[in-house]
Each structure stands twice: as C-alpha cells, then as structure tokens.
N, C-alpha and C positions, 0 to 999 in steps of 0.2 A: 822497488818501492811498493808495487801493487800487492806483492805477497805480504809485506809488512802491514799495509792498510787492511788486508783481509784478516791478519792476526788481531788487529785492533777492533774490527767490526763484526767478526763472525758470531759473537755471542750477544749482540745487542738485543736480540729477541727475548732474552731472559728478563728484560725490563718488565714485560707484560705477562710472561708465562710462568714465572717461578712461583711455586706453591709448596707447602709442606704436605706430603701425602704419606700416610702411615709412618710418620716420624722421620721421613727422609725428604730432603730438599730436591724437588724435581722441576725441570723446565721443559715439559713435554711440548714439542712443536716449536721450540725456540728457533730452529734453523729456518723454518718457513716464515715465521713471524718476523725474524730478523731482517729479511730481505727489505721490508718497508723502511726500517730504521737505517739500514745500510744505504739504501738509495737516497734517503733524505740527507744523511751526513755527507756522502760523497758529492752530491749535487751542490752542497754548500762550499765544498773545497775546490771542485773543478767542474768543468763542463765537458771533459774528455769522455766520450762514450766508451772507449776501450777500458778505462779504469772502472767506470760504473758497471759495465758488463762483467768484468773479471771479479770484482769484489762481491757483487750480488750472487754470481754463480758459486763462488767459494763459500759464501755464507750459507746459501741454500743446501750445498752438498757436503759440508764438512763432517757430518755425522755418518755418511754413507759408507766410507771405507771401514770404519769400526763395526758397523752393523753387518757388513758382509763377511767379516772374518770367520764366522761360523759356517759359511757357505763354501762349497767347492764348485759352484756353478760358473763356468767360464763365461757363459752368456750373461749372467747377472753382473759380473765384473766388467765385461765388455760394454754393456749398456751404461753402467755408471761412468766408465772412462769416456765413452762417446758423448755423454751429456756434459762432461767437464770441459771447461775451456782449456785448462792446463792440468792434465792428470797427475803429473809428478808433483806439482805444487799442492794438489788436493791431498795426496798421500802425506806430504810433510805437514800440511796444516792440521790434518787429523792427528798426526803424531804429536805435534806441538800442543794441540788442544788437550790431548790425554795427559801429557806431561804436567799440565797445570792443575790436575785434580789431586785432592788430598789422598783419595783411595786409588792411587795410580795402579793400573794393571801393568803387566809386563808387555807393553804394547810395542816397544822398540823391537823386540824379537819378532814381531809380526810384520815389520817393515819388509823383510825378505819375501814373505808371502805376497804382499801387495805388489812389490816390484816384479815378482814372477808373473803375476796376472797382468800387470801392465806390459810386460814383454810380450805376452801372448796377444794382447790387444794390438800392440804395435805391429806384430807379425801379421795378424789378420788384415790390418789396415794397409799394409804394404803390398798385399797381393792384388792382382788385377781383379776388377769387379765390373758388373754390368752397369753401363752408363747409358744415357739417353741416345747417343749415337749408335750404340749396339742394338737398341730396340728398333731404331729407324732402319738400320742395315738389315734387320730381320723382318722388315715389312710392317712394323707397327708404327702407325702415324700418330703424331702428337694429338691427343684429344683429352677429354676431361678425366680419363683414367690413367694418363701417362704418369702423373706425379705419384699416384698410388702404386704403379708398377715399380717406379724408382725407389719409393719408400720400402716396398717389399724386398727389392734387391738389396737395400741397405740392411734390412733385418737379417737376410740370409748371410750377408757379409759378416755381421756381428756374430752369427752362429757358426762361422767358420766354413760355410759352404763356398766352394770355389766357383769361379766365373763360369766354367763349363757346366757344372751341375745347375747353377742358377739359371 
C-alpha cells in the first residue's frame, strides 16, 4: 500500500511548479516541492511515521533513476540507492512515472540497467565494513570526530573500498 500511496503522491509538487517554457510544459523541481504536499496529505490519512517517511522519500527521489541512466558511475548509483528507503521500489516508481508520459521513452528496457546497478549496490552493502567497534579496537576512542570517521567509512563502502583498505 505504501508503494501505491507513492504512486498517487509523487507528482503533487507539479501543483506549484508547472509552467510553459519554450512551448513545453515543465515542472522543474516538482520532486522537491512535492515533499511538502506529500507530507501534508499523508499526515491527514495516517500518523504512521513509516508511511510518511517512505512516501516522502519516494516523492523526493522518483526522478533520480531516470536522471542517472546516462551515467555509468557506480558511486552515483550507490549514493542514490543508499539514500532511498526502498531502492527496488524507487526503480519501479520511476518506471511507472515514465509510463504515464505522452512522449514515453523506451524506459522499460533501462530497467535491466537499473537492476544491474542495484545488484552492485547490494553486493557492496553485503561486504564487511568498518564499524565503531573496529575503530575502538584500533585504539581510536569515541570523541567529536568519531561520527566523521564512521561517515567517511560509509563513503568508502559506497565506493567499493573493502574493510581492509578502509
């Protein structure tokens, strides 16, 4: 049901962003603007934070898979999937969104590309990585820089750097 709510809410930002530019209808920034409208609608329906978090995340990110299709940067795909609450749902929402356009591109054929990058992301995330206990075991005591070290470790993980190299 959360996916279907996202299908209904992901374009709400078009309410305030749609303009005719050079004879074409454009809704630049509707994914960011839509977060506010999605939050408002979902809060009227339910008080479940999980649903609110999921639908706002999908609204904000639904254009990113399409935007990355011209890229071959594993790191860019990994960052996108890492920010997504449910990466496979994000792929399908993006595909559904594109299917609703009059000038539909051959997006379904790109599904395999997105799934391939999701598989790479899942592979990277399944490997061992540097955790707080690893830092402590190596003599680094928790301090104000500890979170920065863990954030850096996560960036290395997204880049495919293994635990030993990190």
